[in-house]
PLY file of the C-alpha trace (Angstrom):
ply
format ascii 1.0
element vertex 99
property float x
property float y
property float z
element edge 98
property int vertex1
property int vertex2
end_header
0.03 -0.03 -0.56
1.58 3.20 -0.97
-1.45 5.90 0.34
-4.70 6.14 1.89
-7.00 9.35 0.28
-10.58 9.99 1.50
-12.58 10.81 -1.00
-15.48 13.00 0.84
-17.53 13.64 -3.04
-17.09 10.10 -3.98
-19.31 9.73 -0.11
-21.75 12.33 -1.32
-22.20 10.58 -4.64
-22.97 7.29 -3.42
-24.90 8.70 -0.48
-27.72 10.69 -2.90
-27.61 7.53 -5.67
-28.85 5.50 -1.97
-31.18 7.87 -1.31
-32.21 7.98 -4.60
-32.37 4.00 -5.46
-34.20 2.92 -1.81
-30.72 1.91 -0.48
-30.66 5.07 1.78
-30.60 2.81 4.65
-27.58 0.99 4.47
-25.27 4.32 2.95
-26.50 5.68 6.35
-23.89 3.30 7.58
-20.64 4.68 5.84
-18.69 7.01 8.09
-16.16 7.23 5.21
-14.78 6.35 2.17
-11.41 5.40 1.60
-9.25 5.67 -2.05
-6.33 3.13 -0.94
-3.48 3.50 -3.50
-1.83 0.10 -4.33
0.92 1.96 -6.96
0.55 4.17 -9.87
-2.92 3.18 -11.16
-4.24 0.40 -9.01
-6.38 1.19 -5.34
-9.02 -0.44 -3.34
-11.96 1.60 -2.27
-12.47 1.25 1.51
-15.90 1.94 3.30
-15.25 2.93 6.45
-18.43 2.22 8.44
-20.26 2.54 12.00
-20.39 -1.50 12.21
-19.12 -3.10 14.92
-17.26 -6.44 14.20
-20.50 -8.13 16.15
-23.01 -6.62 12.58
-25.04 -9.21 11.26
-22.98 -9.80 8.47
-26.76 -9.13 5.93
-26.04 -5.67 6.88
-22.77 -5.73 5.92
-23.55 -7.81 2.51
-26.14 -5.57 1.55
-23.83 -2.40 1.93
-21.59 -4.34 -0.25
-24.55 -5.11 -2.52
-25.50 -2.06 -2.92
-21.78 0.13 -3.65
-21.24 -2.60 -6.39
-24.38 -2.40 -7.61
-23.61 1.98 -7.51
-19.99 1.03 -8.61
-20.53 2.16 -12.29
-16.68 0.20 -12.91
-15.34 3.36 -14.94
-12.29 3.70 -12.38
-11.02 6.63 -13.80
-7.55 8.29 -14.68
-6.16 5.53 -16.26
-6.69 3.74 -12.91
-7.89 0.32 -11.98
-10.22 -0.40 -8.45
-9.85 -3.93 -7.51
-11.08 -4.17 -4.88
-14.19 -3.24 -1.64
-13.12 -3.61 1.83
-15.49 -2.88 4.50
-14.23 -2.00 7.79
-15.96 -1.78 11.09
-15.40 2.05 13.51
-13.03 0.07 15.27
-10.66 -0.61 12.20
-11.42 -4.75 11.95
-11.83 -5.81 8.17
-15.61 -7.09 7.64
-15.93 -7.70 4.05
-13.77 -8.13 0.65
-15.09 -7.88 -2.56
-14.16 -7.90 -6.06
-14.85 -4.56 -8.26
0 1
1 2
2 3
3 4
4 5
5 6
6 7
7 8
8 9
9 10
10 11
11 12
12 13
13 14
14 15
15 16
16 17
17 18
18 19
19 20
20 21
21 22
22 23
23 24
24 25
25 26
26 27
27 28
28 29
29 30
30 31
31 32
32 33
33 34
34 35
35 36
36 37
37 38
38 39
39 40
40 41
41 42
42 43
43 44
44 45
45 46
46 47
47 48
48 49
49 50
50 51
51 52
52 53
53 54
54 55
55 56
56 57
57 58
58 59
59 60
60 61
61 62
62 63
63 64
64 65
65 66
66 67
67 68
68 69
69 70
70 71
71 72
72 73
73 74
74 75
75 76
76 77
77 78
78 79
79 80
80 81
81 82
82 83
83 84
84 85
85 86
86 87
87 88
88 89
89 90
90 91
91 92
92 93
93 94
94 95
95 96
96 97
97 98
């Protein structure tokens, strides 16, 4: 990993889309979207949430499903997003899913 960078615009766009598409509740659990740059052209997308490591797996899966549906595959800037990582409020990794 080379660098982690919060992306508040990406969070705002995701929440806006989720609200308009009946998925407002899962999106409200996301506190921050972080781009984890893996090199010059590769990155992962991390959703830092208010979930705990005891949160229901179904809630975490629903959030992942909603985000992946929203993610349009346009990675942009000649870069590639590889994984969606969902973390609990203490930083514990709850889920990893390919984008």
